[in-house]
FISEKOL-311532 format. One line per 10 residues: number of its first residue (from 1); their letters; for each residue x, y, z of C-alpha. Coordinates in pm, 1 decimal, padded with zeros to 6 digits, m for minus. Layout:
NUM	A	X/Y/Z | ...
# end
This chain:
1	XXXXXXXXXX	m01628.1/m01400.7/m01235.8 | m01407.2/m01640.2/m01473.7 | m01743.7/m01859.8/m01545.4 | m01894.5/m01531.1/m01696.7 | m01575.1/m01425.6/m01886.9 | m01386.6/m01141.0/m01705.0 | m01025.6/m01138.7/m01600.5 | m01079.8/m00861.8/m01448.7 | m01354.4/m00674.7/m01198.4 | m01316.0/m00362.5/m01009.0
11	XXXXXXXXXX	m01496.4/m00231.3/m00692.8 | m01510.0/00097.2/m00509.3 | m01326.6/00112.3/m00108.6 | m01295.9/00394.5/00134.7 | m01039.5/00297.9/00423.0 | m00868.9/00633.9/00634.0 | m01066.6/00920.3/00457.7 | m00909.9/00763.6/00120.4 | m01080.4/00617.5/m00154.5 | m00955.9/00336.0/m00376.5
21	XXXXXXXXXX	m01012.9/00157.2/m00691.4 | m00964.9/m00212.3/m00613.3 | m00868.1/m00410.9/m00915.7 | m00964.5/m00776.3/m00890.9 | m00716.7/m00979.4/m01149.3 | m00727.8/m01335.5/m01229.1 | m00362.5/m01490.6/m01277.9 | m00337.2/m01614.3/m01656.5 | m00202.7/m01926.7/m01747.3 | 00198.8/m01866.5/m01774.6
31	XXXXXXXXXX	00204.2/m01661.4/m01456.2 | 00364.4/m01757.7/m01114.1 | 00092.9/m01796.6/m00873.7 | 00198.5/m01740.2/m00475.5 | 00086.1/m02056.6/m00250.3 | m00307.8/m02025.7/m00160.9 | m00293.7/m01730.9/m00374.9 | m00648.0/m01727.2/m00577.2 | m00664.2/m01345.4/m00696.7 | m00457.4/m00996.3/m00720.4
41	XXXXXXXXXX	m00593.3/m00717.4/m00545.1 | m00447.6/m00407.5/m00723.6 | m00522.4/m00111.4/m00491.6 | m00562.5/00257.4/m00656.4 | m00607.9/00559.3/m00532.3 | m00863.9/00707.1/m00711.9 | m00736.4/01069.0/m00707.7 | m00363.9/00905.9/m00814.1 | m00407.7/00561.2/m00985.0 | m00022.1/00540.5/m01036.0
51	XXXXXXXXXX	m00001.7/00513.9/m00685.9 | m00069.8/00151.7/m00618.2 | m00041.2/m00156.0/m00437.0 | m00024.7/m00514.2/m00592.1 | m00139.7/m00822.5/m00341.1 | m00219.3/m01175.3/m00395.0 | m00524.3/m01280.4/m00204.8 | m00772.5/m01574.7/m00131.1 | m01086.9/m01569.3/00020.4 | m00976.4/m01580.2/00390.0
61	XXXXXXXXXX	m00680.5/m01306.4/00388.7 | m00445.9/m01099.9/00188.5 | m00106.7/m01227.8/00167.9 | 00127.7/m00911.0/00247.5 | 00365.6/m00821.7/00497.7 | 00159.0/m00612.6/00786.5 | 00440.4/m00342.9/00720.9 | 00339.2/m00288.6/00374.2 | m00036.2/m00240.1/00400.7 | 00023.2/m00056.3/00729.6
71	XXXXXXXXXX	00225.9/00197.7/00480.7 | 00022.9/00236.9/00175.7 | m00303.4/00256.4/00390.5 | m00166.7/00523.3/00604.9 | m00256.9/00269.0/00913.8 | m00039.1/00420.3/01230.5 | 00164.8/00164.3/01430.2 | 00046.5/00052.0/01739.6 | 00032.3/m00218.3/02002.0 | m00300.7/m00403.9/01891.0
81	XXXXXXXXXX	m00157.7/m00407.1/01523.2 | m00260.1/m00738.0/01461.8 | m00621.2/m00638.2/01598.3 | m00602.3/m00323.6/01347.8 | m00528.0/m00512.3/01059.1 | m00820.3/m00756.4/01125.8 | m01020.4/m00447.9/01125.2 | m00907.6/m00337.8/00777.0 | m00966.9/m00693.3/00657.6 | m01317.5/m00669.3/00759.6
91	XXXXXXXXXX	m01416.8/m00284.6/00651.7 | m01240.1/m00434.3/00292.2 | m01486.3/m00783.0/00311.2 | m01798.0/m00508.5/00382.4 | m01688.2/m00352.2/m00016.9 | m01609.6/m00675.9/m00233.2 | m01908.5/m00738.4/m00430.0 | m02018.7/m01118.2/m00434.0 | m02043.5/m01074.2/m00821.0 | m01941.4/m00945.1/m01117.7
101	XXXXXXXXXX	m02139.4/m00606.4/m01168.0 | m02088.3/m00446.2/m01506.3 | m02227.5/m00099.2/m01427.4 | m01880.9/00077.4/m01364.7 | m01774.8/00461.0/m01317.2 | m01514.3/00616.6/m01552.8 | m01233.4/00569.0/m01312.6 | m01259.3/00222.9/m01266.1 | m01350.5/00137.8/m01639.4 | m01005.6/00361.1/m01711.1
111	XXXXXXXXXX	m00816.5/00194.9/m01441.1 | m00961.1/m00159.0/m01569.4 | m00871.8/m00079.1/m01947.3 | m00511.9/00018.7/m01829.7 | m00455.4/m00264.7/m01647.9 | m00598.8/m00504.4/m01934.0 | m00411.2/m00335.0/m02202.7 | m00115.7/m00396.6/m01993.5 | m00184.0/m00742.4/m01948.8 | m00206.0/m00815.5/m02326.1
121	XXXXXXXXXX	00132.0/m00591.9/m02387.4 | m00054.8/m00305.0/m02586.7 | m00038.2/00046.0/m02532.4 | m00301.5/00172.0/m02271.8 | m00390.5/00487.4/m02450.8 | m00531.7/00252.4/m02733.6 | m00875.3/00283.8/m02685.0 | m01045.3/00365.2/m03011.3 | m01136.1/00095.7/m03195.0 | m01081.3/00096.0/m03576.2
131	XXXXXXXXXX	m01110.5/m00257.1/m03660.3 | m01156.2/m00656.2/m03622.0 | m00922.3/m00881.3/m03808.2 | m00894.9/m01250.9/m03809.6 | m00605.7/m01380.3/m03622.8 | m00389.6/m01620.3/m03809.0 | m00396.3/m01995.0/m03756.7 | m00150.2/m02126.8/m03482.1 | 00078.1/m02411.8/m03572.1 | m00147.4/m02684.3/m03529.9
141	XXXXXXXXXX	m00363.4/m02536.8/m03808.0 | m00646.7/m02434.1/m03550.8 | m00781.0/m02087.7/m03573.8 | m00603.8/m01806.0/m03340.3 | m00846.1/m01698.2/m03024.0 | m00883.9/m01327.0/m02909.5 | m00685.4/m01303.4/m02560.8 | m00886.9/m01270.5/m02281.2 | m00744.1/m00929.7/m02206.6 | m00864.2/m00787.4/m02548.1
151	XXXXXXXXXX	m01221.9/m00918.6/m02498.0 | m01244.7/m00787.5/m02175.5 | m01152.7/m00447.2/m02288.4 | m01374.1/m00438.0/m02589.5 | m01652.8/m00564.6/m02330.0 | m01551.0/m00210.3/m02140.1 | m01473.3/m00008.4/m02428.9 | m01739.7/m00098.5/m02682.9 | m02044.5/m00286.9/m02544.0 | m02235.7/m00307.2/m02861.2
161	XXXXXXXXXX	m02009.4/m00405.9/m03101.6 | m01875.4/m00681.7/m02873.8 | m02215.6/m00806.8/m02823.3 | m02223.4/m00859.6/m03191.3 | m01909.1/m01024.3/m03253.8 | m01897.3/m01194.8/m02915.4 | m01950.2/m01578.3/m03091.2 | m01672.1/m01485.1/m03325.1 | m01386.1/m01584.4/m03078.5 | m01105.3/m01561.6/m03347.4
171	XXXXXXXXXX	m01105.3/m01219.0/m03399.7 | m00961.1/m00944.5/m03233.9 | m01068.7/m00605.1/m03182.7 | m00794.8/m00324.9/m03273.1 | m00714.8/00000.9/m03125.7 | m00531.2/00308.3/m03192.2 | m00420.1/00587.2/m02960.8 | m00566.7/00833.0/m03228.6 | m00931.0/00955.1/m03167.7 | m00954.3/01034.7/m03533.6
181	XXXXXXXXXX	m00895.5/00670.0/m03614.2 | m01194.2/00520.1/m03421.1 | m01481.4/00399.0/m03631.7 | m01816.5/00327.7/m03541.3 | m01976.0/m00033.6/m03492.1 | m02131.5/00005.3/m03809.7 | m01834.5/00069.0/m03997.3 | m01615.1/m00164.0/m03841.9 | m01860.5/m00458.8/m03910.5 | m01875.0/m00358.7/m04299.8
191	XXXXXXX	m01549.0/m00358.0/m04306.0 | m01487.1/m00714.2/m04209.6 | m01776.9/m00831.4/m04352.7 | m01631.7/m00686.8/m04711.5 | m01287.9/m00840.7/m04632.4 | m01406.1/m01200.9/m04554.4 | m01530.3/m01287.8/m04919.5
# end
């Protein structure tokens, strides 16, 4: 995931007759990482993505109290709860992909874009790309770079535009929440090349 430049991935998961979108999110550099955590798993109920549960995780376990997991996934309490939670983990493991699959359904893409926008401090309703801008120079004089969240959001929403400008890492993609402001790839590139000179 990280080797391919992704900060986020998603997969579908079904448990107790409920469908979930699971976001797999890498920690950012300035984020406090719980001991032994490698990623964050964010479970979103597919019929209501606002109903979510964020859990630190590593390759061996979910780092969450059994009660929280039980309540979110409607796991009935029983004397053999440890065995039930082990079964839950085994079921989840069967759904986890071993590599990033870029073919996502619209619900997954939407959930990923909302998460990326929030991580970048952006309005998640801004999904209509209208221009690219050169990032300002940093204090040390080097060119600023696009955030990994802006990068991933554009890979999802505008894959062709992204492919054409992916190596211009000092450019950021600008988005509006107004669909009328969205521009075609050709117009965005034309306007950018005109402003370069």
